[in-house]
C-alpha positions, -999 to 999 in steps of 0.1 A, spaced: 783 449 -772 764 416 -769 788 405 -742 781 436 -722 743 433 -727 744 397 -717 765 404 -687 742 432 -675 711 410 -679 722 391 -648 714 422 -628 677 414 -635 681 385 -611 686 409 -581 653 415 -563 641 449 -553 633 464 -588 598 467 -600 610 469 -636 643 459 -652 654 461 -688 687 459 -707 686 470 -743 708 482 -771 706 519 -780 688 524 -813 710 554 -819 683 575 -836 697 607 -823 726 618 -846 740 642 -819 744 616 -791 753 581 -800 781 573 -775 759 550 -754 756 514 -768 738 496 -740 711 510 -717 701 495 -683 667 508 -672 652 499 -638 625 512 -616 625 509 -578 596 516 -554 618 537 -531 653 547 -522 657 518 -498 650 493 -526 676 510 -548 701 509 -520 694 472 -514 698 465 -551 732 482 -553 743 464 -521 735 430 -534 766 408 -540 755 401 -576 757 438 -584 794 440 -574 801 407 -592 784 419 -624 802 453 -623 836 435 -619 828 413 -649 814 440 -673 836 470 -663 866 458 -684 844 455 -715 833 491 -715 850 524 -723 826 548 -705 796 547 -682 768 572 -678 743 569 -649 713 589 -638 690 583 -608 658 602 -611 625 605 -592 597 601 -618 571 629 -618 593 654 -600 
């Protein structure tokens, strides 16, 4: 998991996010422990998120990390809604 976490940390070098974290799941919840690594990021608006995902480093990182994982969950939410 450390190789995945380290690989994902590179995403923090992409501009556009106002907050970016990569952390290991503490797995406190006994009913849901499938996720090992969590990427959490905040963006000021949809345009910033789109620019982040369009950055070349995003595609490079995905190509590097994808073979190291078995599954991926993703959620994009608007805080306070």
